[in-house]
C-alpha positions as CSV (number, residue, x, y, z in Angstrom):
1,M,0.0,0.0,0.0
2,K,1.2,3.5,-0.8
3,L,0.1,6.9,0.6
4,R,-0.6,10.2,-1.1
5,V,-1.7,13.2,0.9
6,A,-3.4,15.7,-1.3
7,R,-4.3,19.3,-0.6
8,H,-5.5,22.3,-2.6
9,T,-3.7,25.6,-2.4
10,T,-3.5,29.1,-3.9
11,N,0.3,29.2,-3.2
12,L,1.7,26.4,-5.4
13,Q,5.1,28.1,-6.0
14,T,5.5,29.1,-2.4
15,I,4.4,25.7,-1.2
16,T,6.9,24.1,-3.6
17,L,9.8,26.2,-2.2
18,F,8.8,25.5,1.4
19,Y,8.7,21.8,1.0
20,T,11.8,21.5,-1.3
21,E,14.1,24.3,-0.2
22,L,13.4,24.2,3.5
23,L,12.2,20.7,4.2
24,G,14.4,19.0,1.6
25,L,11.7,17.1,-0.3
26,S,12.2,16.4,-4.0
27,L,9.8,17.5,-6.8
28,L,8.8,14.0,-8.0
29,G,6.4,15.2,-10.8
30,S,3.9,17.8,-11.9
31,F,0.9,18.2,-14.1
32,K,-0.8,21.1,-16.0
33,D,-4.4,21.7,-16.8
34,H,-5.8,18.4,-15.7
35,D,-9.4,19.3,-15.8
36,H,-8.4,22.9,-14.8
37,Y,-6.0,21.7,-12.1
38,D,-2.3,22.2,-12.0
39,G,-0.3,20.2,-9.4
40,I,2.9,18.9,-8.0
41,F,4.1,15.7,-6.3
42,L,6.7,16.1,-3.5
43,G,8.4,13.5,-1.5
44,L,11.5,11.4,-1.3
45,P,12.6,9.3,-4.3
46,G,11.7,5.6,-3.8
47,A,9.5,6.3,-0.7
48,D,6.0,4.8,-0.6
49,W,4.4,8.2,0.1
50,H,4.2,11.6,-1.4
51,L,2.4,14.9,-1.0
52,E,0.3,16.3,-3.8
53,F,-0.6,20.0,-4.0
54,T,-3.0,21.3,-6.5
55,T,-4.2,24.7,-7.6
56,S,-7.2,25.8,-9.8
57,N,-9.6,28.7,-10.2
58,Q,-11.4,27.4,-7.1
59,Q,-10.4,28.8,-3.7
60,P,-9.6,26.2,-1.0
61,H,-11.7,26.5,2.2
62,H,-9.1,25.4,4.7
63,Q,-9.3,26.0,8.4
64,P,-6.0,24.7,9.7
65,D,-6.2,23.6,13.3
66,E,-3.2,23.5,15.7
67,D,-3.5,19.7,15.7
68,D,-3.4,19.4,11.8
69,L,0.2,18.4,11.5
70,L,2.5,16.7,9.0
71,V,5.3,15.1,11.1
72,F,8.7,14.5,9.6
73,Y,11.3,12.3,11.3
74,P,14.9,13.1,10.3
75,D,17.1,10.0,10.2
76,T,19.9,11.4,12.4
77,V,20.5,14.1,15.0
78,E,22.7,15.8,12.3
79,D,19.8,15.8,9.8
80,Y,17.5,17.3,12.5
81,A,20.0,20.0,13.3
82,A,20.5,20.8,9.5
83,L,16.7,21.1,9.0
84,I,16.3,23.4,12.0
85,N,19.2,25.5,10.8
86,R,17.7,25.8,7.3
87,F,14.4,27.1,8.8
88,K,16.3,29.6,11.0
89,Q,18.5,30.8,8.1
90,A,15.3,31.4,6.0
91,G,13.8,33.4,8.9
92,T,11.0,31.0,9.4
93,E,9.7,31.3,13.0
94,Q,8.7,28.2,14.9
95,V,5.3,28.2,16.6
96,E,4.5,26.6,19.9
97,A,2.8,23.2,19.5
98,K,-0.6,22.8,21.1
99,N,0.2,19.2,22.0
100,S,2.8,18.9,24.8
101,Y,4.3,15.8,23.2
102,W,5.5,18.0,20.2
103,R,6.7,20.8,22.5
104,A,9.0,18.2,24.1
105,N,9.9,16.2,21.0
106,G,10.0,18.5,18.0
107,V,9.8,21.9,16.5
108,V,6.7,23.2,14.7
109,Y,6.6,25.5,11.7
110,L,3.7,26.7,9.6
111,D,3.7,26.0,5.9
112,P,2.5,28.9,3.6
113,D,-1.1,27.7,3.9
114,G,-1.0,27.8,7.7
115,F,-0.7,24.0,8.3
116,G,1.7,22.8,11.0
117,V,4.8,20.9,10.0
118,V,6.7,19.1,12.8
119,I,10.4,18.3,12.6
120,A,10.6,15.5,15.2
121,K,13.7,15.2,17.3
122,N,15.7,12.1,16.6
123,N,15.7,10.2,19.8
124,K,17.5,7.1,18.3
125,D,21.0,8.4,18.5
């Protein structure tokens, strides 16, 4: 089984930069004018999951909640530190997690649509 998480946006270019330049995901594919939708696929090559973001002439009606989170688990402590540093260098401010678990075990940022993205601490090393 594979997983795709799909979300509509009005900020396709900004979303692409956030997830590729800051988070380090790869642009796996894209499409234009598929029944008036343009979109991208982001993820890690060879992984069984990816994110899809679409845009069209229809506005999304999102109401992101503090518990609507995408959680990413870097492989090593060094990978975690590098991600956090990229966000700092870009001037992206972290937000306080509502859930106490994420306050203790990760850092939360908001993507351009206002959805939370957690960079989880690597507790394996």
